[in-house]
PDB file of N, CA, C and O in Angstrom, chain B, residues numbered from 101:
ATOM      1  N   MET B 101     142.039 154.197 173.007  1.00  0.00           N
ATOM      2  CA  MET B 101     140.545 154.963 172.936  1.00  0.00           C
ATOM      3  C   MET B 101     140.868 156.504 172.097  1.00  0.00           C
ATOM      4  O   MET B 101     141.897 157.156 172.268  1.00  0.00           O
ATOM      5  N   ASN B 102     140.007 156.798 171.392  1.00  0.00           N
ATOM      6  CA  ASN B 102     140.472 158.127 170.809  1.00  0.00           C
ATOM      7  C   ASN B 102     139.309 159.077 171.114  1.00  0.00           C
ATOM      8  O   ASN B 102     138.163 158.648 171.249  1.00  0.00           O
ATOM      9  N   GLY B 103     139.612 160.324 171.215  1.00  0.00           N
ATOM     10  CA  GLY B 103     139.026 161.423 171.509  1.00  0.00           C
ATOM     11  C   GLY B 103     137.723 161.741 170.945  1.00  0.00           C
ATOM     12  O   GLY B 103     137.198 160.797 170.355  1.00  0.00           O
ATOM     13  N   PRO B 104     137.089 162.794 170.973  1.00  0.00           N
ATOM     14  CA  PRO B 104     136.913 163.459 172.626  1.00  0.00           C
ATOM     15  C   PRO B 104     135.954 162.532 173.561  1.00  0.00           C
ATOM     16  O   PRO B 104     135.128 161.659 173.294  1.00  0.00           O
ATOM     17  N   LEU B 105     136.345 163.006 174.569  1.00  0.00           N
ATOM     18  CA  LEU B 105     135.245 162.547 175.595  1.00  0.00           C
ATOM     19  C   LEU B 105     133.923 163.005 175.465  1.00  0.00           C
ATOM     20  O   LEU B 105     133.544 164.109 175.076  1.00  0.00           O
ATOM     21  N   THR B 106     133.120 161.826 175.913  1.00  0.00           N
ATOM     22  CA  THR B 106     131.542 162.210 175.678  1.00  0.00           C
ATOM     23  C   THR B 106     130.814 162.036 176.630  1.00  0.00           C
ATOM     24  O   THR B 106     131.220 161.208 177.446  1.00  0.00           O
ATOM     25  N   HIS B 107     129.589 162.664 176.890  1.00  0.00           N
ATOM     26  CA  HIS B 107     128.874 162.623 178.112  1.00  0.00           C
ATOM     27  C   HIS B 107     128.485 161.059 178.229  1.00  0.00           C
ATOM     28  O   HIS B 107     128.406 160.553 179.349  1.00  0.00           O
ATOM     29  N   GLU B 108     128.229 160.256 177.001  1.00  0.00           N
ATOM     30  CA  GLU B 108     127.997 158.986 177.356  1.00  0.00           C
ATOM     31  C   GLU B 108     129.164 158.359 177.859  1.00  0.00           C
ATOM     32  O   GLU B 108     128.858 157.616 178.792  1.00  0.00           O
ATOM     33  N   VAL B 109     130.315 158.358 177.630  1.00  0.00           N
ATOM     34  CA  VAL B 109     131.466 157.718 178.090  1.00  0.00           C
ATOM     35  C   VAL B 109     131.860 158.278 179.693  1.00  0.00           C
ATOM     36  O   VAL B 109     132.391 157.644 180.605  1.00  0.00           O
ATOM     37  N   LEU B 110     131.474 159.454 179.670  1.00  0.00           N
ATOM     38  CA  LEU B 110     131.604 159.871 180.941  1.00  0.00           C
ATOM     39  C   LEU B 110     130.838 159.298 182.165  1.00  0.00           C
ATOM     40  O   LEU B 110     131.277 159.046 183.287  1.00  0.00           O
ATOM     41  N   ALA B 111     129.507 159.148 181.638  1.00  0.00           N
ATOM     42  CA  ALA B 111     128.647 158.350 182.554  1.00  0.00           C
ATOM     43  C   ALA B 111     129.373 156.829 182.876  1.00  0.00           C
ATOM     44  O   ALA B 111     129.541 156.305 183.977  1.00  0.00           O
ATOM     45  N   GLU B 112     129.655 156.430 181.838  1.00  0.00           N
ATOM     46  CA  GLU B 112     130.222 154.918 181.627  1.00  0.00           C
ATOM     47  C   GLU B 112     131.157 154.838 182.996  1.00  0.00           C
ATOM     48  O   GLU B 112     130.870 154.291 184.060  1.00  0.00           O
ATOM     49  N   VAL B 113     132.176 155.445 182.692  1.00  0.00           N
ATOM     50  CA  VAL B 113     133.316 155.841 183.722  1.00  0.00           C
ATOM     51  C   VAL B 113     132.882 155.996 184.783  1.00  0.00           C
ATOM     52  O   VAL B 113     133.364 155.298 185.676  1.00  0.00           O
ATOM     53  N   MET B 114     131.785 156.979 185.133  1.00  0.00           N
ATOM     54  CA  MET B 114     131.538 157.473 186.660  1.00  0.00           C
ATOM     55  C   MET B 114     130.933 156.026 187.115  1.00  0.00           C
ATOM     56  O   MET B 114     131.167 155.640 188.260  1.00  0.00           O
ATOM     57  N   LYS B 115     130.361 155.434 186.461  1.00  0.00           N
ATOM     58  CA  LYS B 115     129.846 154.149 187.156  1.00  0.00           C
ATOM     59  C   LYS B 115     130.831 153.223 187.662  1.00  0.00           C
ATOM     60  O   LYS B 115     131.009 152.852 188.822  1.00  0.00           O
ATOM     61  N   SER B 116     131.522 152.866 186.462  1.00  0.00           N
ATOM     62  CA  SER B 116     132.631 151.908 186.738  1.00  0.00           C
ATOM     63  C   SER B 116     133.598 152.195 187.461  1.00  0.00           C
ATOM     64  O   SER B 116     134.231 151.258 187.948  1.00  0.00           O
ATOM     65  N   CYS B 117     133.887 153.177 187.666  1.00  0.00           N
ATOM     66  CA  CYS B 117     135.281 153.684 188.832  1.00  0.00           C
ATOM     67  C   CYS B 117     134.560 154.306 189.787  1.00  0.00           C
ATOM     68  O   CYS B 117     134.871 153.792 190.862  1.00  0.00           O
ATOM     69  N   ALA B 118     133.615 155.300 189.965  1.00  0.00           N
ATOM     70  CA  ALA B 118     133.329 155.529 191.326  1.00  0.00           C
ATOM     71  C   ALA B 118     131.892 154.927 191.664  1.00  0.00           C
ATOM     72  O   ALA B 118     131.393 155.387 192.691  1.00  0.00           O
ATOM     73  N   GLY B 119     131.271 154.139 191.093  1.00  0.00           N
ATOM     74  CA  GLY B 119     129.872 153.721 191.551  1.00  0.00           C
ATOM     75  C   GLY B 119     128.839 154.798 191.453  1.00  0.00           C
ATOM     76  O   GLY B 119     128.015 154.812 192.367  1.00  0.00           O
ATOM     77  N   VAL B 120     128.715 155.814 190.397  1.00  0.00           N
ATOM     78  CA  VAL B 120     128.170 156.876 190.821  1.00  0.00           C
ATOM     79  C   VAL B 120     127.234 156.576 189.172  1.00  0.00           C
ATOM     80  O   VAL B 120     127.751 156.410 188.067  1.00  0.00           O
ATOM     81  N   THR B 121     125.538 156.587 189.569  1.00  0.00           N
ATOM     82  CA  THR B 121     125.033 156.372 188.130  1.00  0.00           C
ATOM     83  C   THR B 121     124.488 157.734 187.939  1.00  0.00           C
ATOM     84  O   THR B 121     123.975 158.501 188.754  1.00  0.00           O
ATOM     85  N   ALA B 122     124.745 157.871 186.529  1.00  0.00           N
ATOM     86  CA  ALA B 122     124.142 159.021 185.904  1.00  0.00           C
ATOM     87  C   ALA B 122     123.694 159.155 184.614  1.00  0.00           C
ATOM     88  O   ALA B 122     124.701 159.021 183.918  1.00  0.00           O
ATOM     89  N   ARG B 123     122.775 159.338 183.930  1.00  0.00           N
ATOM     90  CA  ARG B 123     122.559 159.187 182.637  1.00  0.00           C
ATOM     91  C   ARG B 123     123.077 160.470 181.961  1.00  0.00           C
ATOM     92  O   ARG B 123     123.034 161.594 182.462  1.00  0.00           O
ATOM     93  N   PRO B 124     123.689 160.067 180.464  1.00  0.00           N
ATOM     94  CA  PRO B 124     124.332 161.314 180.008  1.00  0.00           C
ATOM     95  C   PRO B 124     123.516 162.392 179.623  1.00  0.00           C
ATOM     96  O   PRO B 124     124.098 163.464 179.455  1.00  0.00           O
ATOM     97  N   GLU B 125     122.035 162.344 179.407  1.00  0.00           N
ATOM     98  CA  GLU B 125     121.270 163.823 179.452  1.00  0.00           C
ATOM     99  C   GLU B 125     121.474 164.675 180.708  1.00  0.00           C
ATOM    100  O   GLU B 125     121.829 165.853 180.706  1.00  0.00           O
ATOM    101  N   GLN B 126     121.184 163.874 181.849  1.00  0.00           N
ATOM    102  CA  GLN B 126     121.872 164.702 183.184  1.00  0.00           C
ATOM    103  C   GLN B 126     122.883 165.142 183.170  1.00  0.00           C
ATOM    104  O   GLN B 126     122.951 166.291 183.608  1.00  0.00           O
ATOM    105  N   LEU B 127     124.141 164.509 182.690  1.00  0.00           N
ATOM    106  CA  LEU B 127     125.365 165.226 182.533  1.00  0.00           C
ATOM    107  C   LEU B 127     125.352 166.447 181.544  1.00  0.00           C
ATOM    108  O   LEU B 127     126.235 167.284 181.731  1.00  0.00           O
ATOM    109  N   ARG B 128     124.709 166.600 180.798  1.00  0.00           N
ATOM    110  CA  ARG B 128     124.336 167.631 179.701  1.00  0.00           C
ATOM    111  C   ARG B 128     124.006 168.848 180.347  1.00  0.00           C
ATOM    112  O   ARG B 128     124.380 169.939 179.918  1.00  0.00           O
ATOM    113  N   ASP B 129     123.287 168.688 181.411  1.00  0.00           N
ATOM    114  CA  ASP B 129     122.576 169.768 181.915  1.00  0.00           C
ATOM    115  C   ASP B 129     123.588 171.050 182.373  1.00  0.00           C
ATOM    116  O   ASP B 129     124.211 170.904 183.424  1.00  0.00           O
ATOM    117  N   PRO B 130     123.721 172.010 181.783  1.00  0.00           N
ATOM    118  CA  PRO B 130     124.598 173.042 181.983  1.00  0.00           C
ATOM    119  C   PRO B 130     124.941 173.391 183.737  1.00  0.00           C
ATOM    120  O   PRO B 130     125.950 173.845 184.275  1.00  0.00           O
ATOM    121  N   ASP B 131     123.924 173.053 184.164  1.00  0.00           N
ATOM    122  CA  ASP B 131     124.095 173.584 185.861  1.00  0.00           C
ATOM    123  C   ASP B 131     124.412 172.417 186.951  1.00  0.00           C
ATOM    124  O   ASP B 131     124.569 172.621 188.155  1.00  0.00           O
ATOM    125  N   ALA B 132     124.470 171.287 186.366  1.00  0.00           N
ATOM    126  CA  ALA B 132     124.642 170.060 187.187  1.00  0.00           C
ATOM    127  C   ALA B 132     125.952 170.098 187.835  1.00  0.00           C
ATOM    128  O   ALA B 132     126.751 170.830 187.250  1.00  0.00           O
ATOM    129  N   THR B 133     126.396 169.510 188.887  1.00  0.00           N
ATOM    130  CA  THR B 133     127.491 169.359 189.595  1.00  0.00           C
ATOM    131  C   THR B 133     127.782 168.195 189.995  1.00  0.00           C
ATOM    132  O   THR B 133     126.873 167.478 190.414  1.00  0.00           O
ATOM    133  N   PHE B 134     129.148 167.718 189.962  1.00  0.00           N
ATOM    134  CA  PHE B 134     129.325 166.406 190.629  1.00  0.00           C
ATOM    135  C   PHE B 134     128.856 165.977 191.880  1.00  0.00           C
ATOM    136  O   PHE B 134     128.586 164.809 192.158  1.00  0.00           O
ATOM    137  N   GLU B 135     128.755 167.053 192.712  1.00  0.00           N
ATOM    138  CA  GLU B 135     128.361 166.949 194.138  1.00  0.00           C
ATOM    139  C   GLU B 135     127.087 166.201 194.023  1.00  0.00           C
ATOM    140  O   GLU B 135     126.912 165.175 194.680  1.00  0.00           O
ATOM    141  N   GLN B 136     125.960 166.794 193.007  1.00  0.00           N
ATOM    142  CA  GLN B 136     124.682 166.466 192.874  1.00  0.00           C
ATOM    143  C   GLN B 136     124.528 164.839 192.650  1.00  0.00           C
ATOM    144  O   GLN B 136     123.527 164.238 193.039  1.00  0.00           O
ATOM    145  N   PHE B 137     125.491 164.274 192.063  1.00  0.00           N
ATOM    146  CA  PHE B 137     125.431 162.888 191.682  1.00  0.00           C
ATOM    147  C   PHE B 137     126.079 161.917 193.061  1.00  0.00           C
ATOM    148  O   PHE B 137     126.130 160.694 193.197  1.00  0.00           O
ATOM    149  N   GLY B 138     126.470 162.890 193.855  1.00  0.00           N
ATOM    150  CA  GLY B 138     127.556 162.031 195.008  1.00  0.00           C
ATOM    151  C   GLY B 138     128.783 162.033 194.645  1.00  0.00           C
ATOM    152  O   GLY B 138     129.380 161.554 195.609  1.00  0.00           O
ATOM    153  N   LEU B 139     129.517 162.276 193.852  1.00  0.00           N
ATOM    154  CA  LEU B 139     130.796 162.344 193.228  1.00  0.00           C
ATOM    155  C   LEU B 139     131.792 163.004 194.135  1.00  0.00           C
ATOM    156  O   LEU B 139     131.645 164.226 194.120  1.00  0.00           O
ATOM    157  N   ASP B 140     132.560 162.676 194.759  1.00  0.00           N
ATOM    158  CA  ASP B 140     133.816 163.388 195.721  1.00  0.00           C
ATOM    159  C   ASP B 140     134.964 163.468 194.524  1.00  0.00           C
ATOM    160  O   ASP B 140     135.043 163.217 193.322  1.00  0.00           O
ATOM    161  N   SER B 141     135.819 163.982 195.611  1.00  0.00           N
ATOM    162  CA  SER B 141     137.277 164.041 194.811  1.00  0.00           C
ATOM    163  C   SER B 141     138.078 162.881 194.502  1.00  0.00           C
ATOM    164  O   SER B 141     138.844 162.747 193.547  1.00  0.00           O
ATOM    165  N   LEU B 142     137.773 161.938 195.558  1.00  0.00           N
ATOM    166  CA  LEU B 142     138.632 160.877 195.510  1.00  0.00           C
ATOM    167  C   LEU B 142     137.946 159.792 194.144  1.00  0.00           C
ATOM    168  O   LEU B 142     138.634 158.948 193.570  1.00  0.00           O
ATOM    169  N   GLY B 143     136.764 160.011 193.892  1.00  0.00           N
ATOM    170  CA  GLY B 143     135.965 159.463 192.931  1.00  0.00           C
ATOM    171  C   GLY B 143     136.373 160.164 191.604  1.00  0.00           C
ATOM    172  O   GLY B 143     136.187 159.584 190.535  1.00  0.00           O
ATOM    173  N   LEU B 144     136.860 161.253 191.651  1.00  0.00           N
ATOM    174  CA  LEU B 144     136.872 162.047 190.245  1.00  0.00           C
ATOM    175  C   LEU B 144     138.425 161.656 190.176  1.00  0.00           C
ATOM    176  O   LEU B 144     138.819 161.438 189.030  1.00  0.00           O
ATOM    177  N   LEU B 145     139.419 161.523 191.238  1.00  0.00           N
ATOM    178  CA  LEU B 145     140.415 161.067 190.690  1.00  0.00           C
ATOM    179  C   LEU B 145     140.626 159.573 190.324  1.00  0.00           C
ATOM    180  O   LEU B 145     141.676 159.238 189.776  1.00  0.00           O
ATOM    181  N   GLY B 146     139.796 158.797 190.570  1.00  0.00           N
ATOM    182  CA  GLY B 146     139.449 157.174 189.733  1.00  0.00           C
ATOM    183  C   GLY B 146     139.105 157.571 188.414  1.00  0.00           C
ATOM    184  O   GLY B 146     139.832 157.106 187.536  1.00  0.00           O
ATOM    185  N   ILE B 147     138.323 158.199 188.111  1.00  0.00           N
ATOM    186  CA  ILE B 147     137.853 158.632 186.632  1.00  0.00           C
ATOM    187  C   ILE B 147     138.794 159.022 186.093  1.00  0.00           C
ATOM    188  O   ILE B 147     139.002 158.439 185.029  1.00  0.00           O
ATOM    189  N   VAL B 148     139.825 160.134 186.468  1.00  0.00           N
ATOM    190  CA  VAL B 148     140.864 160.702 185.457  1.00  0.00           C
ATOM    191  C   VAL B 148     141.663 159.483 185.315  1.00  0.00           C
ATOM    192  O   VAL B 148     141.924 159.108 184.172  1.00  0.00           O
ATOM    193  N   ALA B 149     142.092 158.808 186.331  1.00  0.00           N
ATOM    194  CA  ALA B 149     143.106 157.730 186.242  1.00  0.00           C
ATOM    195  C   ALA B 149     142.896 156.805 185.062  1.00  0.00           C
ATOM    196  O   ALA B 149     143.685 156.516 184.162  1.00  0.00           O
ATOM    197  N   GLU B 150     141.493 156.356 185.301  1.00  0.00           N
ATOM    198  CA  GLU B 150     140.990 155.459 184.061  1.00  0.00           C
ATOM    199  C   GLU B 150     140.936 156.040 182.811  1.00  0.00           C
ATOM    200  O   GLU B 150     141.142 155.364 181.803  1.00  0.00           O
ATOM    201  N   LEU B 151     140.634 157.445 182.754  1.00  0.00           N
ATOM    202  CA  LEU B 151     140.601 158.246 181.363  1.00  0.00           C
ATOM    203  C   LEU B 151     142.096 158.243 180.695  1.00  0.00           C
ATOM    204  O   LEU B 151     142.321 158.133 179.490  1.00  0.00           O
ATOM    205  N   GLU B 152     143.043 158.383 181.707  1.00  0.00           N
ATOM    206  CA  GLU B 152     144.338 158.505 181.312  1.00  0.00           C
ATOM    207  C   GLU B 152     144.611 157.294 180.771  1.00  0.00           C
ATOM    208  O   GLU B 152     145.254 157.281 179.721  1.00  0.00           O
ATOM    209  N   ARG B 153     144.210 156.126 181.330  1.00  0.00           N
ATOM    210  CA  ARG B 153     144.853 154.732 180.789  1.00  0.00           C
ATOM    211  C   ARG B 153     144.071 154.438 179.404  1.00  0.00           C
ATOM    212  O   ARG B 153     144.624 153.894 178.448  1.00  0.00           O
ATOM    213  N   ARG B 154     142.678 154.872 179.401  1.00  0.00           N
ATOM    214  CA  ARG B 154     141.911 154.543 177.979  1.00  0.00           C
ATOM    215  C   ARG B 154     142.606 155.426 176.549  1.00  0.00           C
ATOM    216  O   ARG B 154     142.750 155.097 175.372  1.00  0.00           O
ATOM    217  N   PHE B 155     142.925 156.660 177.308  1.00  0.00           N
ATOM    218  CA  PHE B 155     143.124 157.476 176.225  1.00  0.00           C
ATOM    219  C   PHE B 155     145.029 157.556 176.215  1.00  0.00           C
ATOM    220  O   PHE B 155     145.683 158.193 175.390  1.00  0.00           O
ATOM    221  N   GLU B 156     145.431 156.974 177.021  1.00  0.00           N
ATOM    222  CA  GLU B 156     147.181 156.863 176.725  1.00  0.00           C
ATOM    223  C   GLU B 156     147.377 157.932 176.657  1.00  0.00           C
ATOM    224  O   GLU B 156     147.954 158.212 175.606  1.00  0.00           O
ATOM    225  N   PHE B 157     147.100 159.094 177.539  1.00  0.00           N
ATOM    226  CA  PHE B 157     147.455 160.499 177.648  1.00  0.00           C
ATOM    227  C   PHE B 157     147.656 161.242 178.925  1.00  0.00           C
ATOM    228  O   PHE B 157     146.548 161.415 179.431  1.00  0.00           O
ATOM    229  N   PRO B 158     148.491 161.691 179.572  1.00  0.00           N
ATOM    230  CA  PRO B 158     148.012 162.201 180.877  1.00  0.00           C
ATOM    231  C   PRO B 158     147.535 163.419 180.709  1.00  0.00           C
ATOM    232  O   PRO B 158     148.017 164.283 179.976  1.00  0.00           O
ATOM    233  N   LEU B 159     146.232 163.537 181.634  1.00  0.00           N
ATOM    234  CA  LEU B 159     145.553 164.646 181.942  1.00  0.00           C
ATOM    235  C   LEU B 159     146.455 165.661 182.752  1.00  0.00           C
ATOM    236  O   LEU B 159     147.464 165.296 183.355  1.00  0.00           O
ATOM    237  N   GLY B 160     146.011 166.944 182.714  1.00  0.00           N
ATOM    238  CA  GLY B 160     146.628 167.779 183.373  1.00  0.00           C
ATOM    239  C   GLY B 160     146.112 168.138 184.940  1.00  0.00           C
ATOM    240  O   GLY B 160     144.888 168.188 185.070  1.00  0.00           O
ATOM    241  N   ALA B 161     146.707 168.324 185.817  1.00  0.00           N
ATOM    242  CA  ALA B 161     146.167 168.541 187.484  1.00  0.00           C
ATOM    243  C   ALA B 161     144.847 169.290 187.291  1.00  0.00           C
ATOM    244  O   ALA B 161     143.933 168.827 187.974  1.00  0.00           O
ATOM    245  N   ASP B 162     144.561 170.238 186.595  1.00  0.00           N
ATOM    246  CA  ASP B 162     143.359 170.892 186.564  1.00  0.00           C
ATOM    247  C   ASP B 162     142.362 170.348 186.509  1.00  0.00           C
ATOM    248  O   ASP B 162     141.387 170.773 187.130  1.00  0.00           O
ATOM    249  N   VAL B 163     142.300 168.999 185.576  1.00  0.00           N
ATOM    250  CA  VAL B 163     140.832 168.529 185.612  1.00  0.00           C
ATOM    251  C   VAL B 163     140.457 167.888 186.725  1.00  0.00           C
ATOM    252  O   VAL B 163     139.258 168.000 186.981  1.00  0.00           O
ATOM    253  N   ASP B 164     141.331 167.021 187.742  1.00  0.00           N
ATOM    254  CA  ASP B 164     140.606 166.906 188.741  1.00  0.00           C
ATOM    255  C   ASP B 164     139.887 167.963 189.882  1.00  0.00           C
ATOM    256  O   ASP B 164     139.235 167.689 190.889  1.00  0.00           O
ATOM    257  N   GLN B 165     140.246 169.175 189.351  1.00  0.00           N
ATOM    258  CA  GLN B 165     139.771 170.309 190.066  1.00  0.00           C
ATOM    259  C   GLN B 165     138.261 170.699 189.534  1.00  0.00           C
ATOM    260  O   GLN B 165     137.525 171.580 189.980  1.00  0.00           O
ATOM    261  N   CYS B 166     138.041 169.876 188.557  1.00  0.00           N
ATOM    262  CA  CYS B 166     136.415 170.601 188.122  1.00  0.00           C
ATOM    263  C   CYS B 166     135.390 169.836 188.900  1.00  0.00           C
ATOM    264  O   CYS B 166     135.366 168.720 189.417  1.00  0.00           O
ATOM    265  N   LYS B 167     134.440 170.968 188.784  1.00  0.00           N
ATOM    266  CA  LYS B 167     133.080 170.874 189.948  1.00  0.00           C
ATOM    267  C   LYS B 167     132.118 170.325 189.016  1.00  0.00           C
ATOM    268  O   LYS B 167     131.157 169.763 189.541  1.00  0.00           O
ATOM    269  N   THR B 168     132.157 170.360 187.751  1.00  0.00           N
ATOM    270  CA  THR B 168     130.751 170.090 186.798  1.00  0.00           C
ATOM    271  C   THR B 168     131.238 169.369 185.962  1.00  0.00           C
ATOM    272  O   THR B 168     132.405 169.573 185.630  1.00  0.00           O
ATOM    273  N   PRO B 169     130.359 168.126 185.271  1.00  0.00           N
ATOM    274  CA  PRO B 169     130.499 167.620 184.255  1.00  0.00           C
ATOM    275  C   PRO B 169     131.035 168.389 182.910  1.00  0.00           C
ATOM    276  O   PRO B 169     131.912 168.034 182.121  1.00  0.00           O
ATOM    277  N   ARG B 170     130.282 169.465 182.914  1.00  0.00           N
ATOM    278  CA  ARG B 170     130.396 170.224 181.676  1.00  0.00           C
ATOM    279  C   ARG B 170     131.936 170.958 181.577  1.00  0.00           C
ATOM    280  O   ARG B 170     132.605 171.162 180.564  1.00  0.00           O
ATOM    281  N   GLU B 171     132.204 171.230 182.776  1.00  0.00           N
ATOM    282  CA  GLU B 171     133.804 171.700 182.967  1.00  0.00           C
ATOM    283  C   GLU B 171     134.657 170.788 182.784  1.00  0.00           C
ATOM    284  O   GLU B 171     135.712 171.133 182.252  1.00  0.00           O
ATOM    285  N   PHE B 172     134.520 169.706 183.068  1.00  0.00           N
ATOM    286  CA  PHE B 172     135.217 168.522 183.017  1.00  0.00           C
ATOM    287  C   PHE B 172     135.624 168.077 181.877  1.00  0.00           C
ATOM    288  O   PHE B 172     136.783 167.716 181.673  1.00  0.00           O
ATOM    289  N   LEU B 173     134.334 168.055 180.685  1.00  0.00           N
ATOM    290  CA  LEU B 173     134.535 167.760 179.557  1.00  0.00           C
ATOM    291  C   LEU B 173     135.266 168.815 178.824  1.00  0.00           C
ATOM    292  O   LEU B 173     136.212 168.527 178.091  1.00  0.00           O
ATOM    293  N   GLU B 174     134.907 169.880 178.976  1.00  0.00           N
ATOM    294  CA  GLU B 174     135.621 170.913 178.353  1.00  0.00           C
ATOM    295  C   GLU B 174     137.066 170.875 178.535  1.00  0.00           C
ATOM    296  O   GLU B 174     137.697 170.923 177.480  1.00  0.00           O
ATOM    297  N   THR B 175     137.776 170.798 179.652  1.00  0.00           N
ATOM    298  CA  THR B 175     139.012 170.977 180.381  1.00  0.00           C
ATOM    299  C   THR B 175     139.490 169.526 179.604  1.00  0.00           C
ATOM    300  O   THR B 175     140.616 169.649 179.122  1.00  0.00           O
ATOM    301  N   THR B 176     138.982 168.406 179.415  1.00  0.00           N
ATOM    302  CA  THR B 176     139.560 166.984 179.169  1.00  0.00           C
ATOM    303  C   THR B 176     139.572 167.244 177.590  1.00  0.00           C
ATOM    304  O   THR B 176     140.627 167.087 176.974  1.00  0.00           O
ATOM    305  N   ASN B 177     138.832 167.497 177.174  1.00  0.00           N
ATOM    306  CA  ASN B 177     138.623 167.490 175.278  1.00  0.00           C
ATOM    307  C   ASN B 177     139.577 168.628 175.013  1.00  0.00           C
ATOM    308  O   ASN B 177     140.303 168.564 174.021  1.00  0.00           O
ATOM    309  N   SER B 178     139.625 169.601 175.777  1.00  0.00           N
ATOM    310  CA  SER B 178     140.841 170.817 175.530  1.00  0.00           C
ATOM    311  C   SER B 178     142.211 170.252 175.244  1.00  0.00           C
ATOM    312  O   SER B 178     142.902 170.434 174.242  1.00  0.00           O
ATOM    313  N   GLN B 179     142.474 169.522 176.332  1.00  0.00           N
ATOM    314  CA  GLN B 179     143.736 168.726 176.615  1.00  0.00           C
ATOM    315  C   GLN B 179     144.211 167.648 175.617  1.00  0.00           C
ATOM    316  O   GLN B 179     145.358 167.431 175.227  1.00  0.00           O
ATOM    317  N   LEU B 180     143.148 167.072 175.321  1.00  0.00           N
ATOM    318  CA  LEU B 180     143.511 165.878 174.349  1.00  0.00           C
ATOM    319  C   LEU B 180     143.493 166.222 172.968  1.00  0.00           C
ATOM    320  O   LEU B 180     144.017 165.436 172.178  1.00  0.00           O
ATOM    321  N   ILE B 181     142.895 167.429 172.492  1.00  0.00           N
ATOM    322  CA  ILE B 181     142.908 167.958 171.435  1.00  0.00           C
ATOM    323  C   ILE B 181     144.612 168.857 171.086  1.00  0.00           C
ATOM    324  O   ILE B 181     145.385 168.759 170.133  1.00  0.00           O
ATOM    325  N   SER B 182     144.651 169.565 172.159  1.00  0.00           N
ATOM    326  CA  SER B 182     145.994 170.314 171.711  1.00  0.00           C
ATOM    327  C   SER B 182     147.064 169.382 172.528  1.00  0.00           C
ATOM    328  O   SER B 182     148.079 169.974 172.895  1.00  0.00           O
ATOM    329  N   GLY B 183     146.985 168.360 172.769  1.00  0.00           N
ATOM    330  CA  GLY B 183     147.973 167.327 173.260  1.00  0.00           C
ATOM    331  C   GLY B 183     148.931 167.869 174.254  1.00  0.00           C
ATOM    332  O   GLY B 183     150.072 167.422 174.368  1.00  0.00           O
ATOM    333  N   VAL B 184     148.287 169.176 175.223  1.00  0.00           N
ATOM    334  CA  VAL B 184     148.701 169.623 176.468  1.00  0.00           C
ATOM    335  C   VAL B 184     148.354 168.951 177.892  1.00  0.00           C
ATOM    336  O   VAL B 184     148.786 169.449 178.932  1.00  0.00           O
TER     337      VAL B 184
END
């Protein structure tokens, strides 16, 4: 899978890896938090692991510290683009 990570893909991975249902438009809300969707740190780790598998790219430790979908997408896509 090639980047960038989209709201649609994030919503799909949240459902498949953490059992958390969120519509892509909900994830676009700049004030939305993972906590609002019931996603905890363990669920986020599962999402990171799945994305690393899909992108065949190791994501940095700071990705699993993101508190919002917006921050997660920005951090992940920045790493994918820069290759760091």
